[in-house]
C-alpha positions in Angstrom: 5.4 33.4 31.8 7.6 32.1 29.3 10.8 29.5 29.8 13.8 29.9 27.4 14.9 26.9 27.2 11.5 25.0 26.8 10.0 23.3 23.1 6.9 21.9 23.5 6.8 18.6 20.7 2.6 18.4 20.0 1.1 15.4 18.3 -2.4 15.4 17.4 -4.1 12.6 15.2 -6.7 13.2 12.2 -9.1 12.3 14.8 -8.2 15.1 17.5 -6.2 12.8 19.8 -3.7 15.3 21.1 -0.7 14.6 23.4 2.5 16.7 24.3 5.1 17.0 26.3 8.1 19.5 27.3 12.0 18.4 27.1 15.0 20.8 27.9 17.3 22.0 25.3 20.8 19.8 26.0 23.5 21.6 28.2 26.1 22.1 25.0 25.6 24.9 22.7 24.6 23.0 19.6 21.8 24.0 17.9 18.4 22.2 18.5 15.9 21.9 15.8 12.6 20.4 15.4 10.1 20.6 12.5 6.3 21.3 12.3 3.1 21.0 9.5 1.2 24.3 10.1 -1.7 23.1 7.9 0.0 22.9 4.5 3.1 25.2 5.7 6.3 23.1 6.4 8.4 25.1 9.2 11.5 24.3 10.9 12.3 25.9 14.5 15.7 25.7 16.2 17.3 27.6 19.1 20.5 27.4 20.8 21.3 26.7 24.9 23.4 30.0 24.6 20.7 32.1 23.1 17.3 33.4 24.2 16.0 33.4 20.2 14.6 30.7 18.4 14.9 30.8 14.4 11.5 29.7 12.6 12.3 28.8 8.9 9.4 28.8 6.5 9.6 28.6 2.6 13.0 29.5 1.8 12.9 32.3 4.4 14.0 32.3 8.3 12.6 35.0 11.0 14.1 35.4 15.0 11.8 35.6 17.7 12.5 36.3 21.0 10.8 35.3 24.3 8.2 37.6 25.2 6.4 37.4 28.6 2.9 35.4 28.9 0.2 34.6 30.4 0.1 30.8 29.6 2.8 29.0 27.4 5.9 30.1 25.7 5.5 32.8 23.4 8.2 34.4 20.8 7.9 37.7 19.0 9.5 38.8 16.4 11.8 42.2 17.1 9.7 45.0 16.1 6.6 43.1 14.4 4.5 41.6 17.2 2.7 40.0 14.6 5.1 37.7 13.9 5.3 35.0 17.1 5.0 31.5 17.7 3.2 30.3 20.5 3.2 27.3 22.3 0.4 26.9 24.9 -0.3 23.3 26.5 -1.1 20.9 23.4 -1.1 23.8 20.6 1.5 25.4 18.9 0.3 28.3 16.4 2.5 30.4 14.2 1.5 33.9 12.9 3.4 36.0 10.4 2.9 39.4 9.7 -0.4 39.2 11.0 -1.4 36.3 9.3 -2.4 33.1 11.1 -1.5 29.7 10.2 -3.6 26.1 11.2 -2.5 24.8 14.6 1.4 23.5 13.8 1.6 19.8 14.4 5.3 17.7 14.4 5.2 15.0 11.4 4.9 11.4 12.7 6.6 8.6 11.6 4.7 5.5 11.6 8.3 3.2 11.6 8.8 4.1 15.0 5.7 2.3 15.6 5.9 -1.0 17.6 2.4 -3.3 18.1 0.6 -0.7 20.2 1.3 2.5 17.9 3.2 5.3 17.6 5.7 5.8 20.3 7.2 9.2 21.2 10.0 9.4 24.4 10.2 12.6 26.1 10.4 14.0 29.5 7.9 15.8 31.8 9.3 17.5 35.0 12.8 15.6 34.2 10.8 12.5 34.3 10.7 10.3 31.5 7.9 9.0 29.7 6.4 7.4 26.7 3.5 8.6 24.6 1.7 6.2 22.5 -0.6 7.0 19.5 -2.7 4.7 17.9 -1.3 4.4 14.2 -5.0 3.6 12.8 -6.0 7.5 14.1 -3.3 8.8 12.0 -4.8 6.7 8.7 -8.7 6.9 9.3 -10.6 9.9 8.5 -8.7 11.0 5.0 -9.1 10.3 1.9 -5.5 9.5 0.5 -4.9 10.6 -3.2 -2.2 8.8 -4.6 0.3 10.7 -6.9 3.0 8.3 -7.5 3.3 5.0 -7.9 7.0 3.3 -8.0 8.5 6.5 -9.1 6.1 6.3 -12.2 3.7 9.2 -11.4 0.2 8.9 -12.5 -2.0 9.5 -15.8 -3.4 13.0 -16.0 -6.8 13.4 -14.9 -7.2 9.9 -13.6 -7.5 9.6 -9.7 -6.4 6.7 -7.0 -7.5 6.7 -3.5 -6.5 4.8 -0.6 -9.1 5.0 2.3 -8.8 3.3 5.8 -11.6 2.5 7.3 -13.2 0.9 10.9 -12.5 -2.6 11.5 -9.5 -2.9 9.6 -11.0 -2.3 6.4 -9.5 -0.5 3.2 -11.1 0.7 0.4 -10.6 3.2 -2.4 -10.3 3.9 -6.3 -8.1 1.7 -8.3 -8.3 4.1 -11.5 -11.6 2.4 -13.0 -12.9 0.8 -10.4 -13.7 0.2 -6.8 -11.7 -1.8 -5.0 -12.0 -2.7 -0.9 -10.4 -5.4 1.3 -8.9 -5.8 4.7 -5.8 -4.2 6.5 -3.8 -5.3 9.7 -1.1 -3.3 11.3 1.7 -5.2 13.5 5.0 -3.8 14.7 6.7 -5.1 11.4 4.4 -3.1 9.5 1.4 -3.4 7.3 -0.2 -6.1 5.9 -2.6 -5.7 2.5 -5.4 -8.1 1.5 -6.9 -9.9 0.0 -8.8 -7.3 -2.4 -11.6 -7.3 -4.3 -12.7 -4.5 -7.0 -15.6 -4.2 -9.7 -15.1 -5.2 -12.9 -15.7 -2.0 -15.1 -13.9 -1.9 -18.2 -11.6 1.3 -19.4 -8.7 2.7 -21.8 -6.0 -0.1 -21.5 -3.3 2.7 -20.2 -6.0 3.1 -17.7 -6.4 -0.4 -16.9 -2.6 -1.2 -16.7 -2.3 1.7 -14.7 -4.9 0.0 -11.9 -3.2 -3.3 -12.3 0.4 -1.5 -11.0 -1.6 -0.2 -8.4 -3.5 -3.0 -7.2 -0.3 -5.4 -7.4 1.9 -3.1 -5.6 -0.9 -2.5 -2.9 -1.0 -6.0 -2.1 2.7 -6.2 -2.0 2.9 -3.6 0.7 4.7 -4.4 3.8 5.8 -0.7 5.2 4.1 2.2 6.1 4.2 5.8 7.1 3.9 9.3 7.3 6.7 11.7 6.0 7.3 15.5 7.2 5.0 16.9 4.6 2.0 14.8 5.8 2.7 12.5 2.6 1.5 8.7 3.1 4.7 6.4 2.3 3.5 2.7 1.4 6.7 0.5 0.5 7.3 -2.9 -0.8 10.5 -5.2 0.5 11.7 -4.6 -2.9 11.7 -0.8 -2.3 8.9 0.2 -4.8 6.7 2.9 -3.4 3.7 4.7 -3.5 3.2 8.4 -2.5 -0.4 9.8 -1.4 -1.5 12.9 0.0 -4.9 13.8 1.9 -7.4 15.0 -0.4 -7.5 18.9 -0.3 -3.8 18.8 0.5 -1.5 20.3 -2.5 1.9 17.9 -3.2 5.0 20.0 -2.7 
């Protein structure tokens, strides 16, 4: 049966690790909002203490849902359209809009909140405070990250730069012309990458210059996090940043 004041926060890693917790909305009537990524669709779910309705915003559209009795989980359905619904059940949240079902909805994870053991998420379960910890390597591994921007200069059309976080703290990928490999180490302060080794194939000067900029910046990175749209954000102490998306994920 549904509960009018419950939001379930779900965090599932690329490797399939999933944890969840329930928390009550505050006693005030201020709106409470949380964001989810349902595959490549980003949504914002919000509600108020003084109303049974929740709001789901997506693609510049907004739909109001009301609670509906369910055998399990918390189910919200649009008035007059039972094919538009948001259902939180255990460790999973699902969204269906006018009959179109989207992939499992997950909350974005920001690695900058992590400690030495992983990303931590405070929550409550049956009114008891708990802390959920997800190993950060699991958030990075198992994906090919395709770089789409280097220090706000973009990348050359039809060129390809990739980053892969592998087992045993190894990092590898394509730097533009050449393949590279090396090591990385996560800590409570961020990430340390290097030393890096590359193959030695020559390309056009512009491509080689891009490769040099990428490898130099990668070796200087000290901060890493996953943004709200699933992008990988790598930053240096000077504020230079690289942005990458998982292969097959269209950038916004």
